[in-house]
N, CA and C atoms as a LAMMPS dump frame, in Angstrom:
ITEM: TIMESTEP
0
ITEM: NUMBER OF ATOMS
147
ITEM: BOX BOUNDS ff ff ff
-5.0000000000000000e+02 5.0000000000000000e+02
-5.0000000000000000e+02 5.0000000000000000e+02
-5.0000000000000000e+02 5.0000000000000000e+02
ITEM: ATOMS id mol type element x y z
1 1 1 N 172.215 -339.405 -164.116
2 1 2 C 173.2 -339.41 -163.052
3 1 3 C 173.643 -337.989 -162.732
4 2 1 N 173.969 -337.225 -163.755
5 2 2 C 174.438 -335.877 -163.512
6 2 3 C 173.323 -334.86 -163.381
7 3 1 N 172.144 -335.243 -163.81
8 3 2 C 171.009 -334.343 -163.705
9 3 3 C 170.975 -333.268 -164.777
10 4 1 N 171.658 -333.479 -165.867
11 4 2 C 171.677 -332.498 -166.942
12 4 3 C 170.462 -332.689 -167.833
13 5 1 N 169.972 -331.587 -168.354
14 5 2 C 168.731 -331.637 -169.126
15 5 3 C 168.938 -332.086 -170.555
16 6 1 N 170.117 -331.842 -171.103
17 6 2 C 170.33 -332.188 -172.511
18 6 3 C 171.617 -332.995 -172.668
19 7 1 N 171.731 -333.624 -173.827
20 7 2 C 172.961 -334.358 -174.146
21 7 3 C 174.133 -333.389 -174.219
22 8 1 N 173.889 -332.212 -174.769
23 8 2 C 174.945 -331.205 -174.902
24 8 3 C 175.515 -330.825 -173.533
25 9 1 N 174.649 -330.561 -172.562
26 9 2 C 175.102 -330.229 -171.214
27 9 3 C 175.924 -331.375 -170.627
28 10 1 N 175.458 -332.595 -170.846
29 10 2 C 176.151 -333.769 -170.33
30 10 3 C 177.542 -333.895 -170.945
31 11 1 N 177.635 -333.761 -172.25
32 11 2 C 178.918 -333.881 -172.946
33 11 3 C 179.853 -332.748 -172.538
34 12 1 N 179.336 -331.523 -172.465
35 12 2 C 180.173 -330.395 -172.066
36 12 3 C 180.745 -330.59 -170.667
37 13 1 N 179.939 -331.062 -169.755
38 13 2 C 180.424 -331.298 -168.395
39 13 3 C 181.452 -332.427 -168.371
40 14 1 N 181.212 -333.479 -169.146
41 14 2 C 182.168 -334.584 -169.211
42 14 3 C 183.509 -334.097 -169.76
43 15 1 N 183.473 -333.253 -170.772
44 15 2 C 184.713 -332.707 -171.331
45 15 3 C 185.427 -331.811 -170.321
46 16 1 N 184.671 -331.002 -169.602
47 16 2 C 185.265 -330.146 -168.565
48 16 3 C 185.971 -330.992 -167.507
49 17 1 N 185.32 -332.049 -167.057
50 17 2 C 185.907 -332.93 -166.051
51 17 3 C 187.15 -333.631 -166.597
52 18 1 N 187.102 -334.041 -167.845
53 18 2 C 188.239 -334.695 -168.481
54 18 3 C 189.444 -333.757 -168.522
55 19 1 N 189.213 -332.519 -168.93
56 19 2 C 190.296 -331.541 -169.012
57 19 3 C 190.866 -331.251 -167.629
58 20 1 N 190.009 -331.078 -166.632
59 20 2 C 190.477 -330.825 -165.269
60 20 3 C 191.328 -331.991 -164.765
61 21 1 N 190.892 -333.206 -165.046
62 21 2 C 191.644 -334.385 -164.604
63 21 3 C 193.017 -334.424 -165.265
64 22 1 N 193.072 -334.148 -166.563
65 22 2 C 194.354 -334.131 -167.269
66 22 3 C 195.289 -333.075 -166.687
67 23 1 N 194.724 -331.91 -166.353
68 23 2 C 195.539 -330.846 -165.77
69 23 3 C 196.088 -331.269 -164.409
70 24 1 N 195.273 -331.934 -163.601
71 24 2 C 195.747 -332.411 -162.29
72 24 3 C 196.848 -333.443 -162.459
73 25 1 N 196.71 -334.325 -163.45
74 25 2 C 197.739 -335.332 -163.69
75 25 3 C 199.049 -334.688 -164.12
76 26 1 N 198.98 -333.647 -164.945
77 26 2 C 200.186 -332.935 -165.369
78 26 3 C 200.862 -332.28 -164.168
79 27 1 N 200.074 -331.698 -163.269
80 27 2 C 200.65 -331.096 -162.061
81 27 3 C 201.281 -332.156 -161.172
82 28 1 N 200.652 -333.311 -161.096
83 28 2 C 201.189 -334.384 -160.256
84 28 3 C 202.545 -334.856 -160.775
85 29 1 N 202.75 -334.765 -162.066
86 29 2 C 204.045 -335.163 -162.639
87 29 3 C 205.173 -334.259 -162.144
88 30 1 N 204.834 -333.03 -161.759
89 30 2 C 205.839 -332.084 -161.286
90 30 3 C 206.245 -332.339 -159.832
91 31 1 N 205.496 -333.179 -159.149
92 31 2 C 205.792 -333.454 -157.74
93 31 3 C 207.227 -333.942 -157.594
94 32 1 N 207.952 -333.309 -156.702
95 32 2 C 209.331 -333.69 -156.46
96 32 3 C 210.315 -333.021 -157.4
97 33 1 N 209.84 -332.285 -158.383
98 33 2 C 210.718 -331.627 -159.333
99 33 3 C 210.871 -330.135 -159.047
100 34 1 N 210.029 -329.609 -158.175
101 34 2 C 210.062 -328.19 -157.855
102 34 3 C 210.771 -328.018 -156.523
103 35 1 N 211.765 -327.135 -156.506
104 35 2 C 212.491 -326.882 -155.265
105 35 3 C 211.671 -325.954 -154.377
106 36 1 N 211.599 -326.289 -153.114
107 36 2 C 210.855 -325.507 -152.136
108 36 3 C 211.84 -324.738 -151.275
109 37 1 N 211.612 -323.437 -151.142
110 37 2 C 212.457 -322.593 -150.311
111 37 3 C 211.718 -322.313 -149.007
112 38 1 N 212.153 -322.896 -147.901
113 38 2 C 211.442 -322.705 -146.631
114 38 3 C 211.479 -321.254 -146.147
115 39 1 N 212.369 -320.441 -146.661
116 39 2 C 212.476 -319.04 -146.243
117 39 3 C 211.543 -318.126 -147.04
118 40 1 N 210.908 -318.644 -148.071
119 40 2 C 210.033 -317.842 -148.912
120 40 3 C 208.835 -317.361 -148.111
121 41 1 N 208.567 -316.063 -148.182
122 41 2 C 207.455 -315.46 -147.444
123 41 3 C 206.394 -314.995 -148.444
124 42 1 N 205.406 -315.829 -148.695
125 42 2 C 204.382 -315.488 -149.673
126 42 3 C 203.557 -314.293 -149.232
127 43 1 N 203.411 -314.078 -147.929
128 43 2 C 202.637 -312.941 -147.446
129 43 3 C 203.342 -311.631 -147.784
130 44 1 N 204.661 -311.601 -147.694
131 44 2 C 205.406 -310.402 -148.049
132 44 3 C 205.243 -310.105 -149.541
133 45 1 N 205.287 -311.135 -150.358
134 45 2 C 205.089 -310.957 -151.795
135 45 3 C 203.688 -310.426 -152.1
136 46 1 N 202.717 -310.894 -151.362
137 46 2 C 201.338 -310.466 -151.564
138 46 3 C 201.168 -308.992 -151.218
139 47 1 N 201.812 -308.561 -150.131
140 47 2 C 201.709 -307.159 -149.712
141 47 3 C 202.416 -306.224 -150.689
142 48 1 N 203.427 -306.707 -151.372
143 48 2 C 204.223 -305.878 -152.287
144 48 3 C 203.417 -305.485 -153.524
145 49 1 N 202.341 -306.157 -153.783
146 49 2 C 201.552 -305.859 -154.992
147 49 3 C 200.7 -304.647 -154.819
């Protein structure tokens, strides 16, 4: 299905996908908990670097 040549490649990719999914779920838990400032200018912050 994944086209990987070895079991090791298959397992490593499955673990990578598992970790990425867990990270996305953790971020989703933060939804609604972070205050958004409509006046924040990310471009100005970027130029300041």
